[in-house]
Backbone atoms as SQL, in Angstrom:
CREATE TABLE atoms (id INTEGER PRIMARY KEY, chain TEXT, resi INTEGER, resn TEXT, atom TEXT, x REAL, y REAL, z REAL);
INSERT INTO atoms VALUES
  (1, 'A', 1, 'MET', 'N', 2.980, -7.539, 20.012),
  (2, 'A', 1, 'MET', 'CA', 2.749, -7.624, 18.500),
  (3, 'A', 1, 'MET', 'C', 1.374, -6.935, 18.107),
  (4, 'A', 2, 'THR', 'N', 1.490, -6.014, 17.222),
  (5, 'A', 2, 'THR', 'CA', 0.233, -5.367, 16.791),
  (6, 'A', 2, 'THR', 'C', -0.584, -6.315, 15.878),
  (7, 'A', 3, 'ASP', 'N', -1.942, -6.294, 16.154),
  (8, 'A', 3, 'ASP', 'CA', -2.875, -7.092, 15.248),
  (9, 'A', 3, 'ASP', 'C', -2.885, -6.476, 13.861),
  (10, 'A', 4, 'LEU', 'N', -2.436, -7.213, 12.848),
  (11, 'A', 4, 'LEU', 'CA', -2.311, -6.639, 11.493),
  (12, 'A', 4, 'LEU', 'C', -3.779, -6.549, 10.845),
  (13, 'A', 5, 'PRO', 'N', -3.996, -5.570, 10.130),
  (14, 'A', 5, 'PRO', 'CA', -5.319, -5.576, 9.372),
  (15, 'A', 5, 'PRO', 'C', -5.464, -6.745, 8.477),
  (16, 'A', 6, 'LYS', 'N', -6.720, -7.119, 8.372),
  (17, 'A', 6, 'LYS', 'CA', -7.030, -8.249, 7.401),
  (18, 'A', 6, 'LYS', 'C', -7.139, -7.573, 6.065),
  (19, 'A', 7, 'ALA', 'N', -6.357, -8.113, 5.123),
  (20, 'A', 7, 'ALA', 'CA', -6.361, -7.576, 3.736),
  (21, 'A', 7, 'ALA', 'C', -7.386, -8.267, 2.830),
  (22, 'A', 8, 'ASP', 'N', -8.048, -7.504, 2.027),
  (23, 'A', 8, 'ASP', 'CA', -8.952, -8.100, 0.999),
  (24, 'A', 8, 'ASP', 'C', -8.150, -8.383, -0.228),
  (25, 'A', 9, 'HIS', 'N', -7.111, -7.746, -0.517),
  (26, 'A', 9, 'HIS', 'CA', -6.323, -7.877, -1.741),
  (27, 'A', 9, 'HIS', 'C', -4.800, -7.677, -1.340),
  (28, 'A', 10, 'LEU', 'N', -3.978, -8.319, -2.255),
  (29, 'A', 10, 'LEU', 'CA', -2.588, -8.255, -2.056),
  (30, 'A', 10, 'LEU', 'C', -1.878, -7.728, -3.339),
  (31, 'A', 11, 'LEU', 'N', -0.811, -6.784, -3.143),
  (32, 'A', 11, 'LEU', 'CA', -0.097, -6.345, -4.341),
  (33, 'A', 11, 'LEU', 'C', 1.377, -6.535, -3.996),
  (34, 'A', 12, 'ASP', 'N', 1.978, -7.381, -4.682),
  (35, 'A', 12, 'ASP', 'CA', 3.367, -7.752, -4.504),
  (36, 'A', 12, 'ASP', 'C', 4.248, -6.932, -5.481),
  (37, 'A', 13, 'VAL', 'N', 5.021, -5.920, -4.996),
  (38, 'A', 13, 'VAL', 'CA', 5.884, -5.183, -5.896),
  (39, 'A', 13, 'VAL', 'C', 7.337, -5.376, -5.529),
  (40, 'A', 14, 'LYS', 'N', 7.614, -6.481, -4.827),
  (41, 'A', 14, 'LYS', 'CA', 9.011, -6.756, -4.516),
  (42, 'A', 14, 'LYS', 'C', 9.932, -6.803, -5.692),
  (43, 'A', 15, 'GLY', 'N', 11.076, -6.247, -5.616),
  (44, 'A', 15, 'GLY', 'CA', 12.014, -6.230, -6.771),
  (45, 'A', 15, 'GLY', 'C', 11.872, -5.101, -7.678),
  (46, 'A', 16, 'LEU', 'N', 10.761, -4.350, -7.522),
  (47, 'A', 16, 'LEU', 'CA', 10.473, -3.149, -8.385),
  (48, 'A', 16, 'LEU', 'C', 11.035, -1.933, -7.684),
  (49, 'A', 17, 'PHE', 'N', 11.425, -0.863, -8.513),
  (50, 'A', 17, 'PHE', 'CA', 11.973, 0.271, -7.991),
  (51, 'A', 17, 'PHE', 'C', 11.207, 1.521, -8.533),
  (52, 'A', 18, 'CYS', 'N', 11.150, 2.549, -7.723),
  (53, 'A', 18, 'CYS', 'CA', 10.461, 3.917, -8.137),
  (54, 'A', 18, 'CYS', 'C', 10.694, 4.152, -9.597),
  (55, 'A', 19, 'PRO', 'N', 9.613, 4.494, -10.212),
  (56, 'A', 19, 'PRO', 'CA', 8.311, 4.757, -9.719),
  (57, 'A', 19, 'PRO', 'C', 7.310, 3.579, -9.858),
  (58, 'A', 20, 'GLU', 'N', 7.810, 2.437, -10.296),
  (59, 'A', 20, 'GLU', 'CA', 6.902, 1.249, -10.528),
  (60, 'A', 20, 'GLU', 'C', 6.036, 0.822, -9.402),
  (61, 'A', 21, 'PRO', 'N', 6.515, 0.750, -8.061),
  (62, 'A', 21, 'PRO', 'CA', 5.537, 0.340, -7.004),
  (63, 'A', 21, 'PRO', 'C', 4.413, 1.240, -6.897),
  (64, 'A', 22, 'VAL', 'N', 4.545, 2.546, -7.013),
  (65, 'A', 22, 'VAL', 'CA', 3.357, 3.452, -6.894),
  (66, 'A', 22, 'VAL', 'C', 2.545, 3.517, -8.117),
  (67, 'A', 23, 'MET', 'N', 3.142, 3.248, -9.259),
  (68, 'A', 23, 'MET', 'CA', 2.205, 3.175, -10.507),
  (69, 'A', 23, 'MET', 'C', 1.408, 1.976, -10.390),
  (70, 'A', 24, 'MET', 'N', 1.971, 0.770, -9.954),
  (71, 'A', 24, 'MET', 'CA', 1.138, -0.324, -9.797),
  (72, 'A', 24, 'MET', 'C', 0.187, -0.262, -8.681),
  (73, 'A', 25, 'LEU', 'N', 0.517, 0.320, -7.563),
  (74, 'A', 25, 'LEU', 'CA', -0.457, 0.718, -6.517),
  (75, 'A', 25, 'LEU', 'C', -1.669, 1.473, -7.075),
  (76, 'A', 26, 'HIS', 'N', -1.361, 2.553, -7.818),
  (77, 'A', 26, 'HIS', 'CA', -2.320, 3.305, -8.380),
  (78, 'A', 26, 'HIS', 'C', -3.352, 2.533, -9.222),
  (79, 'A', 27, 'ASN', 'N', -2.899, 1.637, -9.990),
  (80, 'A', 27, 'ASN', 'CA', -3.732, 0.859, -10.903),
  (81, 'A', 27, 'ASN', 'C', -4.526, -0.098, -10.115),
  (82, 'A', 28, 'LYS', 'N', -3.884, -0.764, -8.988),
  (83, 'A', 28, 'LYS', 'CA', -4.598, -1.783, -8.173),
  (84, 'A', 28, 'LYS', 'C', -5.652, -1.153, -7.363),
  (85, 'A', 29, 'ILE', 'N', -5.432, 0.057, -6.757),
  (86, 'A', 29, 'ILE', 'CA', -6.465, 0.717, -5.948),
  (87, 'A', 29, 'ILE', 'C', -7.644, 1.054, -6.716),
  (88, 'A', 30, 'ARG', 'N', -7.542, 1.317, -8.017),
  (89, 'A', 30, 'ARG', 'CA', -8.642, 1.549, -8.854),
  (90, 'A', 30, 'ARG', 'C', -9.539, 0.374, -9.011),
  (91, 'A', 31, 'ASP', 'N', -8.924, -0.815, -8.975),
  (92, 'A', 31, 'ASP', 'CA', -9.678, -2.090, -9.197),
  (93, 'A', 31, 'ASP', 'C', -10.400, -2.592, -7.970),
  (94, 'A', 32, 'ILE', 'N', -10.249, -2.074, -6.834),
  (95, 'A', 32, 'ILE', 'CA', -10.845, -2.615, -5.621),
  (96, 'A', 32, 'ILE', 'C', -11.920, -1.698, -5.129),
  (97, 'A', 33, 'ASP', 'N', -12.861, -2.271, -4.354),
  (98, 'A', 33, 'ASP', 'CA', -13.956, -1.473, -3.835),
  (99, 'A', 33, 'ASP', 'C', -13.689, -0.563, -2.673),
  (100, 'A', 34, 'SER', 'N', -14.284, 0.530, -2.566),
  (101, 'A', 34, 'SER', 'CA', -14.110, 1.495, -1.465),
  (102, 'A', 34, 'SER', 'C', -14.356, 0.711, -0.165),
  (103, 'A', 35, 'GLY', 'N', -13.479, 1.085, 0.738),
  (104, 'A', 35, 'GLY', 'CA', -13.514, 0.419, 2.066),
  (105, 'A', 35, 'GLY', 'C', -12.719, -0.815, 2.209),
  (106, 'A', 36, 'GLN', 'N', -12.277, -1.404, 1.122),
  (107, 'A', 36, 'GLN', 'CA', -11.451, -2.614, 1.110),
  (108, 'A', 36, 'GLN', 'C', -10.052, -2.285, 1.470),
  (109, 'A', 37, 'VAL', 'N', -9.390, -3.289, 2.017),
  (110, 'A', 37, 'VAL', 'CA', -7.966, -3.159, 2.420),
  (111, 'A', 37, 'VAL', 'C', -6.999, -3.865, 1.511),
  (112, 'A', 38, 'LEU', 'N', -6.068, -3.145, 1.169),
  (113, 'A', 38, 'LEU', 'CA', -4.946, -3.652, 0.253),
  (114, 'A', 38, 'LEU', 'C', -3.649, -3.730, 0.978),
  (115, 'A', 39, 'GLU', 'N', -3.097, -4.974, 0.946),
  (116, 'A', 39, 'GLU', 'CA', -1.793, -5.142, 1.567),
  (117, 'A', 39, 'GLU', 'C', -0.741, -5.058, 0.422),
  (118, 'A', 40, 'VAL', 'N', 0.316, -4.283, 0.665),
  (119, 'A', 40, 'VAL', 'CA', 1.368, -4.021, -0.378),
  (120, 'A', 40, 'VAL', 'C', 2.682, -4.608, 0.193),
  (121, 'A', 41, 'LEU', 'N', 3.277, -5.539, -0.589),
  (122, 'A', 41, 'LEU', 'CA', 4.675, -5.953, -0.300),
  (123, 'A', 41, 'LEU', 'C', 5.724, -5.253, -1.178),
  (124, 'A', 42, 'ALA', 'N', 6.795, -4.757, -0.653),
  (125, 'A', 42, 'ALA', 'CA', 7.808, -3.988, -1.335),
  (126, 'A', 42, 'ALA', 'C', 9.167, -4.194, -0.900),
  (127, 'A', 43, 'THR', 'N', 10.139, -3.891, -1.656),
  (128, 'A', 43, 'THR', 'CA', 11.515, -3.974, -1.228),
  (129, 'A', 43, 'THR', 'C', 12.159, -2.621, -1.445),
  (130, 'A', 44, 'ASP', 'N', 11.584, -1.702, -2.179),
  (131, 'A', 44, 'ASP', 'CA', 12.157, -0.406, -2.505),
  (132, 'A', 44, 'ASP', 'C', 12.023, 0.461, -1.242),
  (133, 'A', 45, 'PRO', 'N', 13.094, 0.972, -0.764),
  (134, 'A', 45, 'PRO', 'CA', 13.122, 1.925, 0.437),
  (135, 'A', 45, 'PRO', 'C', 12.380, 3.147, 0.105),
  (136, 'A', 46, 'ALA', 'N', 12.340, 3.595, -1.153),
  (137, 'A', 46, 'ALA', 'CA', 11.600, 4.759, -1.492),
  (138, 'A', 46, 'ALA', 'C', 10.080, 4.623, -1.147),
  (139, 'A', 47, 'THR', 'N', 9.547, 3.491, -1.004),
  (140, 'A', 47, 'THR', 'CA', 8.130, 3.318, -0.666),
  (141, 'A', 47, 'THR', 'C', 7.822, 3.884, 0.703),
  (142, 'A', 48, 'LEU', 'N', 8.843, 3.911, 1.567),
  (143, 'A', 48, 'LEU', 'CA', 8.612, 4.536, 2.889),
  (144, 'A', 48, 'LEU', 'C', 8.220, 5.990, 2.778),
  (145, 'A', 49, 'ARG', 'N', 8.624, 6.695, 1.733),
  (146, 'A', 49, 'ARG', 'CA', 8.214, 7.993, 1.442),
  (147, 'A', 49, 'ARG', 'C', 7.048, 8.039, 0.573),
  (148, 'A', 50, 'ASP', 'N', 7.080, 7.204, -0.505),
  (149, 'A', 50, 'ASP', 'CA', 6.037, 7.291, -1.629),
  (150, 'A', 50, 'ASP', 'C', 4.708, 6.812, -1.219),
  (151, 'A', 51, 'ILE', 'N', 4.572, 5.799, -0.531),
  (152, 'A', 51, 'ILE', 'CA', 3.241, 5.274, -0.119),
  (153, 'A', 51, 'ILE', 'C', 2.465, 6.085, 0.786),
  (154, 'A', 52, 'PRO', 'N', 3.110, 6.572, 1.892),
  (155, 'A', 52, 'PRO', 'CA', 2.360, 7.521, 2.798),
  (156, 'A', 52, 'PRO', 'C', 1.882, 8.728, 2.007),
  (157, 'A', 53, 'LYS', 'N', 2.740, 9.278, 1.127),
  (158, 'A', 53, 'LYS', 'CA', 2.481, 10.507, 0.319),
  (159, 'A', 53, 'LYS', 'C', 1.333, 10.168, -0.652),
  (160, 'A', 54, 'PHE', 'N', 1.245, 9.024, -1.294),
  (161, 'A', 54, 'PHE', 'CA', 0.170, 8.473, -2.113),
  (162, 'A', 54, 'PHE', 'C', -1.092, 8.544, -1.351),
  (163, 'A', 55, 'CYS', 'N', -1.083, 7.982, -0.160),
  (164, 'A', 55, 'CYS', 'CA', -2.317, 7.910, 0.624),
  (165, 'A', 55, 'CYS', 'C', -2.864, 9.349, 0.994),
  (166, 'A', 56, 'THR', 'N', -1.918, 10.190, 1.406),
  (167, 'A', 56, 'THR', 'CA', -2.304, 11.530, 1.860),
  (168, 'A', 56, 'THR', 'C', -2.937, 12.338, 0.603),
  (169, 'A', 57, 'PHE', 'N', -2.224, 12.138, -0.406),
  (170, 'A', 57, 'PHE', 'CA', -2.642, 12.983, -1.699),
  (171, 'A', 57, 'PHE', 'C', -4.012, 12.475, -2.202),
  (172, 'A', 58, 'LEU', 'N', -4.214, 11.065, -2.134),
  (173, 'A', 58, 'LEU', 'CA', -5.508, 10.641, -2.721),
  (174, 'A', 58, 'LEU', 'C', -6.512, 10.388, -1.789),
  (175, 'A', 59, 'GLY', 'N', -6.253, 10.497, -0.372),
  (176, 'A', 59, 'GLY', 'CA', -7.263, 10.384, 0.633),
  (177, 'A', 59, 'GLY', 'C', -7.430, 9.045, 1.082),
  (178, 'A', 60, 'HIS', 'N', -6.573, 8.073, 0.769),
  (179, 'A', 60, 'HIS', 'CA', -6.719, 6.710, 1.256),
  (180, 'A', 60, 'HIS', 'C', -5.997, 6.650, 2.654),
  (181, 'A', 61, 'GLU', 'N', -6.524, 5.608, 3.443),
  (182, 'A', 61, 'GLU', 'CA', -6.068, 5.475, 4.839),
  (183, 'A', 61, 'GLU', 'C', -4.889, 4.463, 4.935),
  (184, 'A', 62, 'LEU', 'N', -3.797, 4.910, 5.390),
  (185, 'A', 62, 'LEU', 'CA', -2.636, 4.049, 5.635),
  (186, 'A', 62, 'LEU', 'C', -2.865, 3.475, 7.064),
  (187, 'A', 63, 'LEU', 'N', -3.254, 2.166, 7.128),
  (188, 'A', 63, 'LEU', 'CA', -3.656, 1.551, 8.318),
  (189, 'A', 63, 'LEU', 'C', -2.491, 1.220, 9.265),
  (190, 'A', 64, 'HIS', 'N', -1.439, 0.675, 8.540),
  (191, 'A', 64, 'HIS', 'CA', -0.256, 0.125, 9.254),
  (192, 'A', 64, 'HIS', 'C', 0.820, -0.004, 8.324),
  (193, 'A', 65, 'HIS', 'N', 2.070, 0.074, 8.732),
  (194, 'A', 65, 'HIS', 'CA', 3.236, -0.373, 7.898),
  (195, 'A', 65, 'HIS', 'C', 4.236, -0.919, 8.755),
  (196, 'A', 66, 'CYS', 'N', 5.040, -1.813, 8.245),
  (197, 'A', 66, 'CYS', 'CA', 6.179, -2.372, 9.084),
  (198, 'A', 66, 'CYS', 'C', 7.315, -2.836, 8.015),
  (199, 'A', 67, 'GLU', 'N', 8.476, -3.039, 8.623),
  (200, 'A', 67, 'GLU', 'CA', 9.603, -3.493, 7.860),
  (201, 'A', 67, 'GLU', 'C', 10.100, -4.806, 8.432),
  (202, 'A', 68, 'GLU', 'N', 10.333, -5.741, 7.652),
  (203, 'A', 68, 'GLU', 'CA', 10.871, -7.043, 8.088),
  (204, 'A', 68, 'GLU', 'C', 11.922, -7.589, 7.062),
  (205, 'A', 69, 'ASP', 'N', 13.081, -7.808, 7.600),
  (206, 'A', 69, 'ASP', 'CA', 14.096, -8.354, 6.658),
  (207, 'A', 69, 'ASP', 'C', 14.364, -7.676, 5.377),
  (208, 'A', 70, 'GLY', 'N', 14.309, -6.348, 5.338),
  (209, 'A', 70, 'GLY', 'CA', 14.677, -5.629, 4.131),
  (210, 'A', 70, 'GLY', 'C', 13.445, -5.566, 3.167),
  (211, 'A', 71, 'SER', 'N', 12.251, -6.039, 3.668),
  (212, 'A', 71, 'SER', 'CA', 10.944, -5.784, 2.939),
  (213, 'A', 71, 'SER', 'C', 10.089, -4.915, 3.716),
  (214, 'A', 72, 'TYR', 'N', 9.128, -4.312, 2.936),
  (215, 'A', 72, 'TYR', 'CA', 8.212, -3.393, 3.630),
  (216, 'A', 72, 'TYR', 'C', 6.724, -3.795, 3.314),
  (217, 'A', 73, 'ARG', 'N', 5.947, -3.772, 4.345),
  (218, 'A', 73, 'ARG', 'CA', 4.524, -4.200, 4.200),
  (219, 'A', 73, 'ARG', 'C', 3.635, -2.964, 4.556),
  (220, 'A', 74, 'TYR', 'N', 2.620, -2.687, 3.786),
  (221, 'A', 74, 'TYR', 'CA', 1.696, -1.567, 4.025),
  (222, 'A', 74, 'TYR', 'C', 0.310, -2.121, 3.960),
  (223, 'A', 75, 'TRP', 'N', -0.667, -1.566, 4.748),
  (224, 'A', 75, 'TRP', 'CA', -2.010, -1.864, 4.647),
  (225, 'A', 75, 'TRP', 'C', -2.698, -0.519, 4.441),
  (226, 'A', 76, 'LEU', 'N', -3.503, -0.463, 3.299),
  (227, 'A', 76, 'LEU', 'CA', -4.116, 0.732, 2.985),
  (228, 'A', 76, 'LEU', 'C', -5.597, 0.434, 2.802),
  (229, 'A', 77, 'ARG', 'N', -6.527, 1.285, 3.277),
  (230, 'A', 77, 'ARG', 'CA', -7.909, 1.231, 3.121),
  (231, 'A', 77, 'ARG', 'C', -8.422, 2.242, 2.112),
  (232, 'A', 78, 'LYS', 'N', -8.957, 1.720, 0.975),
  (233, 'A', 78, 'LYS', 'CA', -9.409, 2.649, -0.121),
  (234, 'A', 78, 'LYS', 'C', -10.472, 3.644, 0.360),
  (235, 'A', 79, 'GLN', 'N', -10.321, 4.897, 0.038),
  (236, 'A', 79, 'GLN', 'CA', -11.351, 5.843, 0.373),
  (237, 'A', 79, 'GLN', 'C', -12.688, 5.615, -0.103),
  (238, 'A', 80, 'ALA', 'N', -13.665, 6.047, 0.511),
  (239, 'A', 80, 'ALA', 'CA', -15.009, 5.906, 0.060),
  (240, 'A', 80, 'ALA', 'C', -15.162, 6.692, -1.252),
  (241, 'A', 81, 'ALA', 'N', -15.990, 6.237, -2.187),
  (242, 'A', 81, 'ALA', 'CA', -16.297, 6.963, -3.454),
  (243, 'A', 81, 'ALA', 'C', -17.036, 8.192, -3.085),
  (244, 'A', 82, 'GLU', 'N', -16.676, 9.287, -3.751),
  (245, 'A', 82, 'GLU', 'CA', -17.346, 10.532, -3.523),
  (246, 'A', 82, 'GLU', 'C', -18.400, 10.842, -4.532);
C-alpha cells in the first residue's frame, strides 16, 4: 500500500460531471496557499484525463491518484507563487 499524501484541504465533486469538477478545482486551488496539498474526490471518469491535464497546464504537482469502487481520488500540490 502506498503512503497517501496528507491533504491540507478536501474538494468533493462526486456526482458532478465535466466540466464542473475541473471548474470547482480551479476555484478551490486559488483559495489555498502555495505548497499545500488538495485531495479531490470524484466519480466522473473524465477526471482521469482532465485533472492530470489541469496540473500540467497550470504547473501544479499531481502527487498521487487512485480509483476505488468507481470513485477517483487525486492529491495535488499547489505550485509556488511566481
